[in-house]
C-alpha positions as CSV (number, residue, x, y, z in Angstrom):
1,X,3.0,44.7,17.5
2,X,5.1,45.8,20.4
3,X,3.1,44.4,23.3
4,X,5.2,42.5,25.9
5,X,5.1,38.7,26.0
6,X,2.1,37.5,28.0
7,X,4.2,35.0,30.0
8,X,7.2,37.2,30.8
9,X,7.3,39.4,33.8
10,X,7.2,43.1,33.3
11,X,10.3,43.4,35.5
12,X,13.7,42.3,34.3
13,X,13.5,38.6,33.4
14,X,15.6,36.1,35.4
15,X,17.3,33.2,33.7
16,X,16.8,30.0,35.7
17,X,18.2,26.5,35.4
18,X,15.2,24.0,35.3
19,X,15.4,21.0,37.6
20,X,15.7,17.5,36.2
21,X,12.0,16.7,36.7
22,X,10.9,19.6,34.6
23,X,13.5,18.8,31.9
24,X,12.3,15.2,31.7
25,X,8.6,16.3,31.5
26,X,9.5,18.7,28.6
27,X,11.5,15.9,26.9
28,X,8.6,13.5,27.3
29,X,6.4,15.9,25.4
30,X,8.6,15.2,22.3
31,X,9.3,11.5,22.8
32,X,6.0,10.3,24.3
33,X,3.1,11.9,22.3
34,X,0.6,9.2,23.1
35,X,0.5,5.6,24.5
36,X,1.5,4.2,21.1
37,X,4.7,6.3,21.3
38,X,5.6,4.7,24.7
39,X,5.0,1.2,23.3
40,X,7.2,2.0,20.3
41,X,10.1,3.1,22.5
42,X,9.9,0.1,24.8
43,X,9.5,-2.5,22.1
44,X,12.4,-0.9,20.2
45,X,14.5,-1.2,23.3
46,X,13.6,-4.9,23.6
47,X,14.6,-5.5,19.9
48,X,17.9,-3.7,20.6
49,X,18.4,-6.1,23.5
50,X,18.3,-9.0,21.1
51,X,14.9,-10.3,22.1
52,X,13.3,-13.2,20.1
53,X,9.9,-13.0,21.8
54,X,8.2,-9.8,22.9
55,X,4.8,-9.6,24.7
56,X,2.9,-6.3,25.1
57,X,0.0,-5.8,27.5
58,X,-2.1,-2.6,27.6
59,X,-5.2,-1.4,29.4
60,X,-7.7,1.3,28.5
61,X,-5.9,2.1,25.3
62,X,-2.5,2.3,27.1
63,X,-3.6,5.0,29.5
64,X,-3.7,2.9,32.6
65,X,-1.2,0.1,31.7
66,X,1.6,-0.6,29.3
67,X,3.7,-3.7,30.0
68,X,6.4,-4.9,27.7
69,X,8.1,-8.3,28.4
70,X,11.1,-9.6,26.5
71,X,13.7,-12.3,26.6
72,X,16.6,-10.1,25.7
73,X,20.0,-9.7,27.3
74,X,18.7,-7.8,30.4
75,X,20.3,-5.2,32.5
76,X,22.6,-5.7,35.5
77,X,21.3,-4.5,38.9
78,X,24.1,-1.9,39.1
79,X,23.2,-0.4,35.7
80,X,19.4,0.1,36.4
81,X,19.8,3.6,37.9
82,X,22.0,4.6,35.0
83,X,19.5,3.2,32.5
84,X,16.9,5.5,33.9
85,X,19.1,8.6,33.7
86,X,18.8,11.0,30.8
87,X,21.1,10.5,27.8
88,X,22.5,7.3,29.2
89,X,22.6,4.5,26.5
90,X,24.6,1.4,25.6
91,X,23.9,1.8,21.9
92,X,26.4,4.6,20.9
93,X,29.5,6.1,22.4
94,X,28.7,9.6,21.1
95,X,31.7,9.8,18.8
96,X,29.7,9.4,15.5
97,X,26.0,10.4,15.4
98,X,25.7,9.2,11.8
99,X,26.8,5.6,12.6
100,X,23.4,4.5,14.1
101,X,22.9,0.8,13.9
102,X,20.1,0.4,16.5
103,X,16.5,1.6,17.0
104,X,17.3,3.7,20.0
105,X,20.3,5.9,20.6
106,X,19.4,9.0,22.5
107,X,18.8,7.6,26.0
108,X,15.6,9.6,26.5
109,X,12.8,7.0,26.5
110,X,13.0,5.5,30.0
111,X,13.6,8.7,31.9
112,X,10.9,10.5,29.9
113,X,8.4,7.7,30.7
114,X,9.4,7.8,34.3
115,X,8.8,11.6,34.4
116,X,5.1,11.4,33.3
117,X,4.0,8.0,34.7
118,X,4.6,5.3,37.2
119,X,7.4,3.2,35.8
120,X,8.8,0.0,37.1
121,X,11.6,-1.9,35.4
122,X,12.5,-5.5,36.3
123,X,15.4,-7.2,34.6
124,X,17.9,-10.0,34.8
125,X,21.1,-10.2,32.9
126,X,23.0,-13.4,32.2
127,X,24.9,-14.5,35.2
128,X,23.3,-11.8,37.4
129,X,20.4,-11.7,39.9
130,X,17.1,-10.2,38.9
131,X,16.5,-6.6,40.2
132,X,13.8,-4.0,40.1
133,X,13.7,-0.2,40.1
134,X,10.7,2.1,40.3
135,X,10.3,5.7,39.2
136,X,7.2,7.7,40.2
137,X,6.7,11.0,38.4
138,X,10.4,11.5,38.0
139,X,11.4,10.4,41.5
140,X,13.7,7.3,41.5
141,X,13.4,4.7,44.2
142,X,15.9,2.0,45.4
143,X,17.1,-1.0,43.5
144,X,15.4,-4.1,45.0
145,X,15.8,-7.8,44.5
146,X,13.1,-9.4,42.2
147,X,12.0,-12.7,40.7
148,X,12.6,-13.1,37.0
149,X,14.0,-15.9,34.9
150,X,15.5,-13.8,32.1
151,X,15.1,-10.7,30.0
152,X,13.3,-7.5,31.0
153,X,9.8,-6.4,32.1
154,X,8.9,-2.7,31.8
155,X,5.6,-1.7,33.4
156,X,4.2,1.8,32.9
157,X,1.0,2.6,34.8
158,X,-1.1,5.8,34.7
159,X,0.6,7.5,31.8
160,X,0.6,11.3,32.1
161,X,-0.6,11.2,35.7
162,X,2.2,13.8,36.4
163,X,1.0,15.9,33.5
164,X,-2.8,15.5,33.6
165,X,-3.3,18.2,31.0
166,X,-1.9,15.8,28.4
167,X,-4.6,13.3,29.1
168,X,-7.2,15.7,27.7
169,X,-5.6,15.6,24.3
170,X,-5.7,11.8,24.0
171,X,-8.3,10.2,21.8
172,X,-10.7,7.4,22.8
173,X,-9.5,4.1,24.2
174,X,-10.4,2.4,21.0
175,X,-8.4,4.9,18.8
176,X,-5.4,4.7,21.1
177,X,-5.5,0.9,21.1
178,X,-5.6,0.9,17.3
179,X,-2.5,3.1,17.2
180,X,-0.7,0.7,19.5
181,X,-1.7,-2.2,17.2
182,X,-0.4,-0.3,14.2
183,X,3.0,0.3,16.0
184,X,3.3,-3.4,16.8
185,X,2.4,-4.5,13.3
186,X,5.0,-2.2,11.7
187,X,7.7,-3.5,14.1
188,X,6.6,-7.1,13.5
189,X,7.1,-6.5,9.7
190,X,10.6,-5.1,10.4
191,X,11.6,-8.2,12.4
192,X,10.0,-11.3,10.9
193,X,12.3,-13.6,13.0
194,X,11.0,-12.2,16.3
195,X,7.7,-13.3,17.9
196,X,5.2,-10.6,18.9
197,X,2.1,-10.9,21.1
198,X,-0.3,-8.0,21.9
199,X,-2.9,-8.4,24.7
200,X,-5.7,-6.1,25.8
201,X,-6.2,-6.3,29.6
202,X,-9.0,-3.7,29.8
203,X,-11.9,-4.6,32.1
204,X,-9.9,-7.2,34.0
205,X,-9.8,-9.7,31.1
206,X,-6.8,-10.6,29.1
207,X,-7.5,-10.9,25.4
208,X,-5.0,-11.5,22.7
209,X,-5.6,-9.0,19.8
210,X,-2.5,-9.8,17.7
211,X,0.0,-12.7,17.6
212,X,2.8,-13.4,15.2
213,X,5.2,-16.3,15.9
214,X,8.8,-16.2,14.7
215,X,9.0,-17.0,11.0
216,X,11.4,-19.6,9.5
217,X,13.3,-19.8,6.2
218,X,15.3,-17.2,4.3
219,X,14.6,-13.5,4.5
220,X,12.1,-13.4,1.7
221,X,10.2,-16.5,2.9
222,X,10.1,-15.1,6.4
223,X,9.0,-11.7,5.3
224,X,6.3,-13.2,3.0
225,X,4.9,-15.2,5.9
226,X,5.0,-12.3,8.3
227,X,3.3,-10.0,5.7
228,X,0.6,-12.6,5.2
229,X,0.0,-12.7,9.0
230,X,0.0,-8.9,9.4
231,X,-1.5,-7.6,6.1
232,X,-3.6,-10.6,5.2
233,X,-3.3,-13.5,2.8
234,X,-4.8,-11.4,0.0
235,X,-1.9,-9.0,0.1
236,X,0.7,-11.8,0.1
237,X,-1.2,-13.5,-2.7
238,X,-1.1,-10.4,-4.9
239,X,2.3,-9.0,-4.0
240,X,5.3,-8.9,-6.2
241,X,8.8,-9.7,-4.9
242,X,11.0,-6.6,-5.0
243,X,14.8,-7.0,-4.9
244,X,17.2,-4.4,-6.4
245,X,20.4,-2.6,-5.7
246,X,22.0,0.6,-6.9
247,X,25.1,2.5,-5.8
248,X,25.2,0.9,-2.3
249,X,21.5,1.1,-1.6
250,X,19.5,-2.2,-1.5
251,X,15.7,-2.4,-1.8
252,X,13.8,-5.5,-0.8
253,X,10.2,-6.3,0.1
254,X,6.8,-6.8,-1.6
255,X,4.6,-4.5,-3.6
256,X,1.0,-5.3,-4.7
257,X,-0.4,-5.4,-8.2
258,X,-2.1,-2.2,-9.3
259,X,-5.5,-3.9,-9.3
260,X,-5.0,-4.5,-5.6
261,X,-5.0,-0.8,-4.8
262,X,-6.6,0.9,-1.8
263,X,-8.8,4.0,-1.3
264,X,-6.3,5.5,1.1
265,X,-2.5,5.1,1.8
266,X,-3.0,3.0,4.9
267,X,-1.3,-0.1,3.3
268,X,2.0,1.6,2.7
269,X,4.8,0.5,5.0
270,X,8.3,1.8,4.5
271,X,11.5,0.9,6.4
272,X,15.0,2.4,6.3
273,X,17.7,0.1,7.8
274,X,14.9,-1.8,9.5
275,X,13.3,1.3,11.1
276,X,9.7,2.1,10.3
277,X,9.4,5.6,8.8
278,X,6.8,7.9,7.2
279,X,9.2,9.8,4.9
280,X,7.8,12.1,2.2
281,X,10.6,11.3,-0.2
282,X,9.9,7.5,-0.1
283,X,6.1,8.0,-0.2
284,X,6.5,10.2,-3.2
285,X,8.7,7.6,-4.9
286,X,6.2,4.9,-4.3
287,X,3.4,7.1,-5.7
288,X,5.5,8.0,-8.7
289,X,6.2,4.3,-9.5
290,X,2.5,3.6,-9.7
291,X,1.5,6.9,-11.4
292,X,1.3,5.1,-14.7
293,X,-1.2,2.5,-13.5
294,X,-3.5,4.1,-10.9
295,X,-5.9,7.0,-10.9
296,X,-5.4,9.8,-8.4
297,X,-7.9,8.5,-5.9
298,X,-6.3,5.0,-5.6
299,X,-3.2,4.2,-3.6
300,X,-0.7,1.3,-3.9
301,X,-0.1,-1.2,-1.2
302,X,3.5,-2.1,-0.4
303,X,6.0,-3.1,2.3
304,X,9.5,-1.9,1.2
305,X,12.8,-2.1,3.0
306,X,15.6,0.2,2.0
307,X,19.1,-0.7,3.5
308,X,22.3,1.3,3.2
309,X,25.4,2.3,5.1
310,X,24.2,4.3,8.2
311,X,26.6,7.1,7.1
312,X,24.4,7.8,4.1
313,X,21.2,8.5,6.0
314,X,20.5,10.7,9.0
315,X,17.8,9.3,11.3
316,X,18.2,12.1,13.9
317,X,16.1,14.7,12.1
318,X,12.7,14.0,13.9
319,X,12.0,13.6,17.7
320,X,10.1,10.4,17.0
321,X,12.6,9.2,14.4
322,X,9.8,8.9,11.9
323,X,11.6,10.8,9.1
324,X,15.1,10.4,7.6
325,X,17.3,12.4,5.4
326,X,19.4,10.8,2.6
327,X,22.8,12.0,1.5
328,X,21.8,11.2,-2.1
329,X,18.0,11.4,-2.2
330,X,17.8,11.1,-6.0
331,X,19.5,7.7,-5.8
332,X,17.0,6.4,-3.2
333,X,14.0,7.7,-5.2
334,X,15.3,6.4,-8.5
335,X,16.0,2.9,-7.0
336,X,12.4,2.7,-5.7
337,X,10.8,3.9,-8.9
338,X,12.9,1.7,-11.3
339,X,12.6,-1.4,-9.1
340,X,8.9,-1.2,-8.8
341,X,8.3,-0.5,-12.5
342,X,10.6,-3.4,-13.4
343,X,8.6,-5.8,-11.1
344,X,5.3,-4.5,-12.5
345,X,6.5,-5.0,-16.1
346,X,7.6,-8.6,-15.3
347,X,4.1,-9.3,-13.9
348,X,2.8,-8.9,-17.5
349,X,-0.9,-9.2,-17.9
350,X,-1.5,-10.5,-14.4
351,X,-4.3,-9.0,-12.4
352,X,-5.0,-9.5,-8.7
353,X,-7.0,-12.5,-7.4
354,X,-9.3,-10.1,-5.5
355,X,-10.8,-9.1,-8.9
356,X,-12.3,-12.6,-9.2
357,X,-13.4,-12.6,-5.6
358,X,-15.2,-9.2,-6.0
359,X,-16.9,-10.6,-9.1
360,X,-18.1,-13.7,-7.3
361,X,-19.2,-11.5,-4.4
362,X,-21.3,-9.4,-6.7
363,X,-23.1,-12.5,-8.0
364,X,-26.1,-13.5,-5.9
365,X,-28.0,-16.6,-6.9
366,X,-31.8,-16.3,-6.6
367,X,-32.9,-17.5,-3.2
368,X,-34.6,-20.9,-3.3
369,X,-38.2,-21.0,-2.1
370,X,-37.6,-24.2,-0.2
371,X,-34.8,-26.2,1.4
372,X,-31.6,-26.7,-0.7
373,X,-31.5,-29.8,-2.9
374,X,-28.1,-31.4,-3.2
375,X,-27.0,-33.3,-6.2
376,X,-26.7,-36.6,-4.3
377,X,-30.3,-36.3,-3.2
378,X,-32.6,-38.5,-5.3
379,X,-35.1,-36.3,-7.3
380,X,-38.8,-37.0,-7.3
381,X,-40.4,-38.9,-10.1
382,X,-42.1,-35.7,-11.4
383,X,-38.8,-34.0,-11.6
384,X,-37.3,-36.9,-13.5
385,X,-40.2,-36.8,-15.9
386,X,-39.8,-33.1,-16.7
387,X,-36.0,-33.6,-17.1
388,X,-36.6,-36.4,-19.6
389,X,-39.1,-34.3,-21.5
390,X,-36.6,-31.4,-21.7
391,X,-34.1,-33.8,-23.4
392,X,-36.6,-35.0,-26.0
393,X,-35.8,-34.0,-29.6
394,X,-38.7,-31.6,-30.1
395,X,-38.1,-29.7,-26.8
396,X,-35.9,-27.1,-28.4
397,X,-38.6,-26.2,-30.9
398,X,-41.2,-25.5,-28.2
399,X,-42.1,-21.8,-28.0
400,X,-40.6,-19.7,-25.2
401,X,-42.7,-17.0,-23.7
402,X,-41.5,-13.7,-22.2
403,X,-37.9,-14.4,-22.9
404,X,-35.5,-11.8,-24.4
405,X,-32.4,-13.2,-26.1
406,X,-29.4,-11.0,-26.4
407,X,-27.5,-11.1,-29.6
408,X,-24.2,-13.0,-29.1
409,X,-21.3,-12.8,-31.5
410,X,-19.7,-16.3,-31.5
411,X,-16.0,-17.0,-32.2
412,X,-14.7,-20.1,-33.9
413,X,-14.3,-23.0,-31.5
414,X,-11.2,-24.4,-33.2
415,X,-8.9,-21.9,-31.5
416,X,-7.0,-23.8,-28.7
417,X,-7.8,-22.7,-25.2
418,X,-4.4,-23.4,-23.6
419,X,-3.3,-19.8,-23.8
420,X,-3.1,-17.8,-20.4
421,X,-6.2,-15.8,-21.4
422,X,-7.8,-18.7,-23.3
423,X,-9.6,-18.7,-26.6
424,X,-12.4,-16.2,-27.4
425,X,-15.8,-17.9,-27.6
426,X,-18.2,-15.0,-27.8
427,X,-18.8,-11.3,-27.4
428,X,-21.7,-10.1,-25.3
429,X,-23.3,-6.7,-25.0
430,X,-20.8,-5.5,-27.7
431,X,-18.1,-4.9,-25.1
432,X,-17.3,-8.0,-23.2
433,X,-15.3,-10.9,-24.7
434,X,-15.9,-14.4,-23.2
435,X,-12.8,-16.6,-23.5
436,X,-12.5,-20.2,-22.4
437,X,-9.4,-21.4,-20.5
438,X,-8.5,-25.0,-19.6
439,X,-9.9,-24.6,-16.1
440,X,-12.4,-21.7,-16.3
441,X,-13.4,-18.6,-18.2
442,X,-12.1,-15.1,-18.7
443,X,-14.3,-12.0,-19.2
444,X,-12.4,-9.2,-20.9
445,X,-13.5,-5.5,-21.1
446,X,-12.5,-4.8,-24.7
447,X,-12.4,-1.0,-24.4
448,X,-10.3,-1.0,-21.2
449,X,-7.9,-3.7,-22.5
450,X,-7.3,-2.0,-25.9
451,X,-6.9,1.4,-24.2
452,X,-3.9,-0.1,-22.3
453,X,-2.5,-1.7,-25.3
454,X,-2.6,1.5,-27.3
455,X,-1.1,3.4,-24.4
456,X,1.9,1.0,-24.2
457,X,2.4,1.3,-28.0
458,X,2.4,5.0,-27.8
459,X,4.9,5.0,-24.9
460,X,7.3,2.7,-26.9
461,X,7.1,4.9,-30.0
462,X,7.7,8.0,-28.1
463,X,10.7,6.5,-26.3
464,X,12.2,5.3,-29.6
465,X,11.8,8.2,-32.0
466,X,8.6,10.0,-31.3
467,X,5.0,9.0,-32.2
468,X,4.3,8.9,-35.9
469,X,1.7,11.4,-37.0
470,X,-0.8,11.7,-39.8
471,X,-1.7,15.1,-41.4
472,X,-5.3,16.1,-41.5
473,X,-6.6,17.1,-45.0
474,X,-8.4,20.0,-43.3
475,X,-7.0,21.3,-40.0
476,X,-9.5,21.1,-37.2
477,X,-10.0,24.4,-35.4
478,X,-10.9,24.2,-31.7
479,X,-12.3,27.3,-30.0
480,X,-11.1,27.9,-26.4
481,X,-10.1,30.7,-24.0
482,X,-6.8,32.5,-24.3
483,X,-5.6,30.9,-21.1
484,X,-6.3,27.4,-22.3
485,X,-4.7,28.1,-25.7
486,X,-1.5,29.4,-24.0
487,X,-1.4,26.4,-21.8
488,X,-1.5,24.0,-24.8
489,X,0.9,26.1,-26.9
490,X,3.5,26.0,-24.1
491,X,3.6,22.3,-24.6
492,X,3.4,22.3,-28.4
493,X,6.9,20.8,-28.8
494,X,6.2,18.0,-26.4
495,X,2.8,17.3,-27.9
496,X,4.5,17.1,-31.3
497,X,6.6,14.2,-29.9
498,X,3.2,12.5,-29.2
499,X,2.2,12.9,-32.9
500,X,-0.2,15.8,-32.1
501,X,0.8,19.0,-34.0
502,X,-1.0,22.2,-33.1
503,X,-0.5,25.9,-33.9
504,X,-2.3,29.1,-32.9
505,X,-5.2,30.1,-35.1
506,X,-6.4,33.6,-34.0
507,X,-7.9,33.1,-30.6
508,X,-8.2,29.3,-31.1
509,X,-6.0,26.2,-31.7
510,X,-5.7,24.5,-35.1
511,X,-4.9,20.8,-35.0
512,X,-2.8,19.9,-38.1
513,X,-1.6,16.4,-37.3
514,X,-2.8,13.6,-35.0
515,X,-1.1,10.3,-33.9
516,X,-1.2,7.8,-36.8
517,X,-1.8,4.9,-34.4
518,X,-5.2,6.3,-33.5
519,X,-6.6,6.3,-37.1
520,X,-9.6,8.5,-37.5
521,X,-10.1,10.5,-34.3
522,X,-12.2,13.3,-33.0
523,X,-9.5,15.9,-32.7
524,X,-11.7,18.4,-30.8
525,X,-12.7,15.9,-28.2
526,X,-9.1,14.8,-27.7
527,X,-7.8,18.4,-27.3
528,X,-10.5,19.1,-24.7
529,X,-9.6,15.9,-22.9
530,X,-5.9,16.9,-22.8
531,X,-6.9,20.3,-21.4
532,X,-8.8,18.5,-18.6
533,X,-5.8,16.4,-17.9
534,X,-3.5,19.4,-17.7
535,X,-5.9,21.2,-15.4
536,X,-6.0,18.2,-13.0
537,X,-2.2,17.6,-13.0
538,X,-0.2,19.0,-10.2
539,X,2.3,21.6,-11.6
540,X,4.9,20.2,-9.2
541,X,5.1,16.9,-11.1
542,X,7.8,16.4,-13.6
543,X,7.2,17.2,-17.3
544,X,7.6,13.5,-18.1
545,X,4.9,12.5,-15.7
546,X,2.5,15.1,-17.2
547,X,3.3,14.0,-20.7
548,X,2.5,10.4,-19.8
549,X,-0.7,11.5,-18.3
550,X,-1.6,13.3,-21.5
551,X,-0.6,10.2,-23.5
552,X,-3.0,8.1,-21.4
553,X,-5.8,10.4,-22.4
554,X,-4.8,10.3,-26.1
555,X,-4.7,6.4,-25.9
556,X,-8.4,6.4,-24.8
557,X,-9.4,8.0,-28.2
558,X,-7.6,5.3,-30.2
559,X,-9.0,2.2,-28.4
560,X,-11.7,-0.1,-29.4
561,X,-14.9,1.5,-28.3
562,X,-17.7,-0.1,-26.4
563,X,-20.4,-1.1,-28.8
564,X,-18.2,-2.2,-31.6
565,X,-18.8,-5.8,-32.8
566,X,-15.6,-7.8,-33.1
567,X,-14.9,-10.8,-35.3
568,X,-13.5,-14.0,-33.7
569,X,-10.0,-13.4,-35.1
570,X,-10.1,-9.9,-33.8
571,X,-11.0,-11.0,-30.3
572,X,-8.3,-13.7,-30.2
573,X,-5.7,-11.2,-31.6
574,X,-6.7,-8.8,-28.7
575,X,-6.2,-11.7,-26.1
576,X,-2.8,-12.6,-27.6
577,X,-1.6,-9.0,-27.6
578,X,-2.7,-8.6,-23.9
579,X,-0.6,-11.7,-23.0
580,X,2.5,-10.1,-24.7
581,X,2.0,-6.6,-23.3
582,X,3.2,-5.6,-19.8
583,X,0.6,-4.0,-17.5
584,X,-2.3,-5.2,-19.6
585,X,-4.0,-6.5,-16.5
586,X,-5.2,-3.1,-15.7
587,X,-6.4,-0.1,-17.7
588,X,-4.7,3.3,-17.6
589,X,-6.8,4.2,-14.5
590,X,-5.9,1.0,-12.5
591,X,-9.2,-0.8,-13.1
592,X,-8.9,-4.5,-14.1
593,X,-9.2,-5.2,-17.8
594,X,-10.3,-8.8,-17.3
595,X,-11.8,-11.2,-14.7
596,X,-10.8,-14.8,-14.5
597,X,-13.2,-17.3,-13.0
598,X,-12.1,-20.8,-12.2
599,X,-14.5,-23.7,-13.0
600,X,-14.6,-24.5,-9.2
601,X,-15.7,-20.9,-8.5
602,X,-18.5,-21.1,-11.1
603,X,-19.6,-24.5,-9.8
604,X,-19.8,-23.0,-6.3
605,X,-22.2,-20.4,-7.6
606,X,-24.6,-23.2,-8.7
607,X,-24.1,-25.2,-5.5
608,X,-22.2,-28.0,-7.3
609,X,-19.5,-28.3,-4.7
């Protein structure tokens, strides 16, 4: 298509030097995408200034007001005009752009904000008088005396008033306010020893929407307290401490148990040298670490901090500094995957406390027809008479009408209950094992639990010397399309390592050997399940990841099925094996394998507290 450019004159084009105001407005389009971007830049400046307390006010989602107050080192009056000039910064000298040890370093934020809004900066440095300087749509005023005890106050009003077209692309006040809150929470996690306050001044009222006081203690104690404040007590309660180091890279933070997974990736917070980032490499590593424990529609929750020499990571690859580039990306990814998997293995059979909470929430006692009767209330004489009659020797022999009694398989009561998962007492509905612990009960899904145990055994066998197989007396022939047959035969060698030996049989597949650990198995159903898994798997994933996914499907066929009646010793053996097997708290799809209810929780259901 040879048509001339729509915005270029038909005559000979003239090259012009844009004025500073236009340059700043163009730069602002990259640096300041929305009010949350302005808040991020200003709060990061406050952190670079050594602030220990930062207060942020916003109005109408940040469109009419953003004010950031800090107690940092401040700016001398003579430096204020320079601070509002483009590419002026105190954080680097320009000699080495890879040695970045601060949040900001480009010197673009303040002049960009002044180009598109009404910006006023008031500051007082130690031993200096306070001063103020205003910039309106890129036009700088005079430095004036001001009243301020210490630190800096940056006030930005009417964001994008100089570029009104940008206002049309902003979202609702509520959505912009939520984005501001997310920025503050991420920075609060990065700096647990700094206090943060976020206030909404919309409508003339000043309402605190988030507050996090400075934390005390060592780094992990402070971080745990801050995460509890930002992400909630449930996350902190179900998070595993992460601490690992490899080849000069150090990983710290907390990652939640698989059973505390989320439906979206909103609870994933990643930091590189203290800087919040949304990096594809790190997100992929986090996903890969949990791939063995979560289904595709579930996402892990974590707050991870990766620290290294600034020379080994480039933070200047994105205008908003949201992405980074590692010199050795494989080392960073490997550290995250190995550290998380090690922590999950050390957690053993532990499941998140939210499982019990969800179980209790699902239980609803039948509403009482009258006012609640407490235990300390004296019952009526008629109630006492009925109670005495119920305890009489012949009461148990009285006929019960319209009652259906489920068959319950009981376990011997001489098994001690002081194990972590207790002692099996019964099996109900031919799928759930009821175990008694010293301070409560445990309900185990026998199929889900055994599926995980078989999967872990298969993984160990494959890692050591391959999964032992058993030959079928008569090979099972599975009919399928040529495409599906080729897909399976391409992986024939890898499937053989899993104990599954196949070969072509005309236009079909013949199964000659199956994993010995599975015992008798429906080979056809297993082959079709493996085909489904391969169809769902992303081809970009590593071969090992796809083999483990297939292994998970194979394990399902060798697990104790729902509907199988177990003897007492079998139930207790299953519990003991769960206690000794890592990751047994969740099945291969991330669902819990057991629910633990404390006696206090059960008593609360019956109003005994």
